[in-house]
C-alpha positions as CSV (number, residue, x, y, z in Angstrom):
1,M,-4.0,-13.9,-13.9
2,P,-1.4,-13.7,-11.0
3,L,2.0,-12.4,-11.7
4,D,4.9,-14.9,-11.6
5,F,8.5,-15.1,-12.5
6,F,9.6,-17.8,-15.0
7,L,13.1,-19.3,-15.1
8,N,14.7,-19.2,-18.5
9,E,16.1,-22.7,-18.7
10,L,18.4,-21.7,-21.6
11,S,20.4,-19.5,-19.1
12,H,21.8,-22.6,-17.4
13,R,22.6,-24.5,-20.6
14,T,26.2,-23.3,-20.4
15,P,27.8,-24.3,-17.1
16,A,30.4,-22.1,-15.5
17,K,34.0,-23.2,-15.9
18,D,34.4,-23.9,-12.1
19,V,32.5,-23.9,-8.8
20,R,33.7,-20.4,-7.8
21,E,32.2,-18.9,-11.0
22,A,29.0,-20.9,-10.5
23,R,28.6,-19.5,-6.9
24,I,29.0,-15.9,-8.3
25,N,26.4,-16.6,-11.0
26,M,23.9,-17.9,-8.3
27,A,24.6,-14.9,-6.0
28,K,23.7,-12.5,-8.8
29,F,20.6,-14.6,-9.6
30,V,19.4,-14.4,-6.0
31,E,20.1,-10.7,-6.0
32,A,18.0,-10.2,-9.1
33,L,15.2,-12.2,-7.6
34,S,15.4,-10.2,-4.4
35,S,15.0,-7.0,-6.4
36,L,12.0,-8.4,-8.2
37,K,10.4,-9.5,-4.9
38,R,10.9,-6.0,-3.4
39,A,9.3,-4.4,-6.5
40,T,6.2,-6.6,-6.2
41,A,6.0,-6.7,-2.4
42,R,2.6,-5.0,-2.1
43,L,0.8,-7.9,-4.0
44,P,-1.4,-10.0,-1.7
45,N,-0.2,-13.2,-3.4
46,A,3.6,-13.1,-3.6
47,P,4.9,-14.0,-7.0
48,Q,7.2,-17.1,-7.1
49,L,9.9,-18.4,-9.4
50,R,8.4,-21.1,-11.7
51,T,10.7,-23.7,-12.9
52,D,10.5,-27.2,-14.5
53,M,10.9,-30.2,-12.2
54,N,14.5,-30.9,-13.4
55,F,15.9,-27.5,-12.3
56,Q,17.4,-28.9,-9.1
57,G,19.6,-31.2,-11.2
58,A,20.7,-28.5,-13.6
59,M,24.5,-28.3,-13.8
60,L,25.9,-24.9,-12.7
61,A,29.5,-26.1,-13.2
62,P,31.1,-29.5,-13.8
63,N,29.8,-31.9,-11.0
64,Y,28.1,-29.0,-9.3
65,S,24.3,-28.9,-9.6
66,V,21.7,-26.5,-8.2
67,A,21.0,-29.1,-5.5
68,K,24.6,-29.2,-4.6
69,W,24.7,-25.4,-4.4
70,R,21.7,-25.5,-2.1
71,G,23.6,-27.8,0.3
72,D,27.0,-26.0,-0.1
73,N,27.9,-24.7,3.4
74,S,30.5,-22.4,1.7
75,V,27.6,-20.5,0.2
76,D,26.1,-17.7,2.2
77,Q,23.2,-19.2,4.2
78,V,21.0,-16.2,3.6
79,Q,21.4,-16.6,-0.2
80,R,20.3,-20.2,0.0
81,L,17.4,-19.5,2.3
82,L,16.2,-16.7,0.0
83,F,16.4,-19.0,-3.0
84,K,14.4,-21.6,-1.2
85,T,11.8,-19.0,-0.3
86,Y,11.5,-17.6,-3.8
87,T,11.3,-20.9,-5.7
88,A,7.9,-22.5,-6.1
89,Q,7.8,-26.3,-5.5
90,A,4.7,-26.8,-7.6
91,P,3.1,-26.6,-10.1
92,Y,6.2,-27.1,-12.2
93,L,6.4,-26.0,-15.8
94,H,5.7,-28.6,-18.4
95,G,5.8,-28.3,-22.2
96,I,4.2,-25.2,-23.7
97,P,0.5,-26.0,-24.5
98,E,0.0,-26.8,-28.2
99,E,-3.8,-26.8,-28.3
100,A,-6.1,-23.9,-27.5
101,T,-8.2,-24.2,-24.3
102,A,-10.3,-22.0,-22.2
103,E,-7.2,-21.1,-20.2
104,F,-5.0,-20.6,-23.3
105,P,-7.3,-19.4,-26.2
106,E,-4.1,-18.6,-28.2
107,V,-1.1,-20.8,-28.2
108,Y,2.3,-20.5,-29.8
109,S,5.6,-22.3,-30.1
110,Y,8.6,-20.3,-28.9
111,H,12.2,-20.2,-30.1
112,F,15.2,-18.1,-29.1
113,E,17.8,-18.0,-31.8
114,G,16.5,-21.2,-33.3
115,T,16.3,-23.1,-29.9
116,E,12.9,-24.0,-28.3
117,C,12.4,-22.0,-25.1
118,Q,9.9,-22.9,-22.4
119,G,10.5,-20.3,-19.6
120,L,10.6,-17.4,-22.0
121,G,7.4,-18.8,-23.7
122,Y,5.5,-19.1,-20.5
123,A,6.5,-15.6,-19.5
124,H,4.8,-14.3,-22.6
125,L,1.8,-16.7,-22.4
126,L,1.1,-15.9,-18.8
127,K,2.0,-12.2,-18.9
128,G,4.9,-12.8,-16.4
129,I,8.5,-11.9,-16.4
130,A,11.4,-14.2,-17.4
131,V,14.4,-14.5,-15.1
132,S,17.9,-15.7,-16.1
133,L,21.3,-16.5,-14.7
134,V,23.9,-14.2,-16.4
135,T,25.9,-17.1,-18.0
136,E,26.0,-15.5,-21.5
137,M,26.0,-11.9,-22.7
138,C,22.6,-12.4,-24.4
139,W,20.9,-12.6,-20.9
140,D,22.3,-9.3,-19.7
141,A,19.2,-7.5,-21.0
142,S,15.9,-6.2,-19.7
143,S,14.0,-7.8,-22.5
144,V,14.6,-10.8,-24.8
145,E,13.5,-11.2,-28.4
146,V,11.7,-14.4,-29.1
147,L,10.2,-15.9,-32.3
148,A,6.6,-17.0,-31.6
149,R,4.8,-19.2,-34.1
150,Y,1.0,-19.1,-34.0
151,L,-0.6,-22.5,-33.4
152,T,-4.2,-21.7,-32.8
153,D,-5.3,-22.2,-36.4
154,E,-3.8,-23.6,-39.6
155,A,-2.1,-20.3,-40.5
156,D,1.7,-20.7,-40.4
157,E,2.4,-17.3,-39.0
158,S,5.3,-16.2,-36.9
159,V,5.8,-13.0,-35.0
160,T,8.8,-11.5,-33.1
161,I,7.9,-10.6,-29.5
162,R,9.9,-9.0,-26.7
163,V,9.6,-10.8,-23.4
164,P,10.2,-8.7,-20.2
165,H,13.4,-10.2,-18.6
166,V,15.5,-9.8,-15.5
167,A,19.0,-11.0,-14.7
168,T,20.3,-8.1,-12.7
169,P,18.7,-5.5,-10.3
170,P,19.0,-2.7,-13.0
171,H,16.8,-4.8,-15.2
172,V,14.0,-4.6,-12.6
173,V,14.2,-0.8,-12.8
174,E,14.1,-0.8,-16.6
175,N,11.0,-3.1,-16.4
176,E,9.2,-0.8,-13.9
177,P,6.5,0.3,-16.5
178,F,5.6,-3.4,-17.2
179,L,5.5,-4.2,-13.5
180,V,3.4,-1.2,-12.6
181,N,0.8,-2.2,-15.3
182,R,0.8,-5.8,-14.1
183,L,0.4,-4.8,-10.4
184,T,-2.4,-2.5,-11.4
185,D,-4.2,-5.3,-13.3
186,E,-3.8,-7.7,-10.4
187,D,-4.2,-5.2,-7.5
188,P,-6.4,-2.3,-8.7
189,P,-5.9,0.9,-6.7
190,P,-8.6,2.1,-4.2
191,N,-11.3,4.3,-5.7
192,T,-12.2,6.1,-2.4
193,L,-10.2,7.5,0.5
194,K,-12.1,5.2,2.8
195,K,-10.8,2.2,0.8
196,L,-7.3,3.6,0.9
197,W,-7.5,3.7,4.7
198,E,-8.9,0.2,5.0
199,N,-6.2,-1.2,2.7
200,R,-3.3,0.9,3.9
201,A,-1.3,-2.1,5.2
202,R,-1.4,-3.8,1.8
203,L,-1.0,-0.7,-0.3
204,F,1.8,0.9,1.8
205,P,3.7,-1.9,3.6
206,H,6.6,0.3,4.6
207,L,4.5,3.1,6.2
208,D,2.7,3.4,9.5
209,F,-0.2,5.7,10.3
210,C,-1.4,7.4,13.4
211,H,-5.0,6.6,14.2
212,T,-6.0,10.3,13.7
213,V,-5.3,10.0,10.0
214,E,-8.6,8.2,9.5
215,D,-10.4,11.3,10.6
216,N,-8.3,13.5,8.4
217,L,-9.3,11.5,5.3
218,E,-13.0,11.7,6.1
219,I,-12.7,15.5,5.9
220,L,-11.0,15.6,2.5
221,E,-12.9,15.7,-0.8
222,P,-13.3,11.9,-1.6
223,V,-12.8,12.3,-5.4
224,Q,-10.8,15.5,-5.7
225,H,-8.0,14.5,-3.4
226,L,-7.8,10.7,-3.9
227,N,-5.2,10.7,-6.6
228,G,-3.0,13.3,-5.0
229,V,-2.9,11.5,-1.6
230,L,-2.5,8.1,-3.2
231,S,0.4,9.1,-5.5
232,S,2.2,10.9,-2.6
233,L,1.9,7.9,-0.3
234,I,3.1,5.5,-3.0
235,G,6.2,7.7,-3.4
236,Y,6.9,7.7,0.4
237,D,6.4,3.9,0.6
238,V,8.9,3.4,-2.2
239,F,11.4,5.7,-0.3
240,A,10.9,3.8,2.9
241,R,11.3,0.4,1.1
242,K,14.7,1.5,-0.3
243,W,15.7,3.0,3.1
244,S,14.9,-0.2,4.8
245,A,16.7,-2.4,2.2
246,E,19.8,-0.2,1.7
247,G,20.2,1.3,5.2
248,G,22.0,4.6,5.8
249,D,20.8,7.8,7.3
250,F,17.3,9.3,6.8
251,E,17.6,11.5,3.6
252,P,14.3,13.4,3.2
253,H,15.5,15.3,0.1
254,A,15.3,11.9,-1.7
255,M,11.5,12.3,-1.6
256,L,9.9,14.9,-3.9
257,Y,9.1,18.2,-2.1
258,V,9.5,16.8,1.4
259,T,11.0,19.4,3.8
260,P,11.1,20.1,7.6
261,E,8.7,22.7,9.0
262,S,10.2,26.1,9.6
263,S,11.1,27.1,13.2
264,R,8.6,29.9,13.0
265,R,5.7,27.6,12.1
266,L,6.8,25.0,14.6
267,K,6.7,27.6,17.3
268,R,3.2,28.8,16.2
269,Y,1.6,25.4,15.3
270,G,3.7,22.9,17.2
271,E,0.8,21.7,19.3
272,Q,-1.3,21.0,16.1
273,L,1.7,19.2,14.6
274,T,2.0,16.9,17.6
275,F,0.5,13.4,17.3
276,E,0.4,10.3,19.4
277,W,2.5,7.3,18.1
278,N,3.3,4.2,20.1
279,G,2.1,5.8,23.4
280,R,4.3,8.9,23.0
281,F,3.5,12.4,21.6
282,E,5.8,13.4,18.9
283,V,6.2,16.6,16.8
284,F,5.9,15.7,13.1
285,S,7.9,18.3,11.2
286,F,8.8,16.7,7.9
287,H,6.0,17.1,5.3
288,G,5.2,16.7,1.7
289,R,2.5,18.3,-0.5
290,F,-0.4,17.1,-2.6
291,T,-2.8,18.9,-4.9
292,P,-5.3,20.3,-5.7
293,G,-5.1,23.0,-3.0
294,A,-2.4,23.3,-0.3
295,G,-2.5,19.7,0.7
296,R,0.0,18.5,3.3
297,I,1.2,15.1,4.6
298,Y,3.2,15.2,7.8
299,M,5.5,12.3,8.7
300,L,8.0,11.2,11.3
301,P,11.0,9.0,10.5
302,D,11.2,5.9,12.6
303,L,15.0,5.7,12.7
304,A,15.1,2.4,14.6
305,N,13.0,0.5,12.0
306,R,13.6,2.6,9.0
307,R,9.9,3.3,8.4
308,L,7.9,6.4,7.9
309,V,5.0,7.2,10.3
310,I,2.2,9.3,8.8
311,G,0.7,11.7,11.3
312,Y,-1.5,14.0,9.3
313,I,-3.1,14.2,5.8
314,G,-5.1,17.3,5.1
315,M,-5.0,20.9,4.1
316,K,-2.1,23.2,5.3
317,I,-2.5,23.9,8.9
318,G,-3.0,27.6,9.7
319,I,-4.7,28.7,6.4
């Protein structure tokens, strides 16, 4: 099933004391959603925030609803635009299913500290992740404990479950194992180097590749080198995503085992390390390693766009 984010409606049950505090709460909420979106960017179907149809009328502060916040010109326009982009219009969440169906073979009723909870329940039922505004201390957590009562048969059985949960960007980092598993379920990794090349734009949205890399991959052992190449490129894509989002200088040491080529090797193999990119021939000096063997991946930082250009994937040149 597709991965989605589910609004925890209990997180807006306590309005802020004033409009200023409500704006701060929503700014943090949009920031958390943005972090989740970046963490799931490679999915072909972008996850959305699922809410009930009454969310726009929810009161963030006295006389200040979500709808009023969306129309508040005092709020940063980018924040409001991102919120609109992230939030699904339909289908809205309705009551938790109470009878087993083909879609929901097991059903539960869900309660948080004695209060029925819909968003947290749907996050468990549909293997998604719950998202909250930080209006109470209990929501400043990367998982939330919920009591689930089993409804599928006559047995009156309850279990305590932990629902993956995000209210701040650090919670996204803490939920990385869950997100990786869900992304793998929905978007299984390529099982050949040929498929890796064919799906490169989807798998590595923050990397670019010289056309000669396709020939490089055809020379490598298709089974022996797949995992090494794939894991290295995933790491470089994560670096490029953060570089693009956070800005700053190119810091290659932030990538594992990425170093510039020595002046001696550049002098000796400079021609073999020169590749065409965007109509120009560039020397690709920075490189990482992959195993088994002396695998190398040469890259060029695109400083203007904060992306990495991959120019060569293969065995170490000159051995």
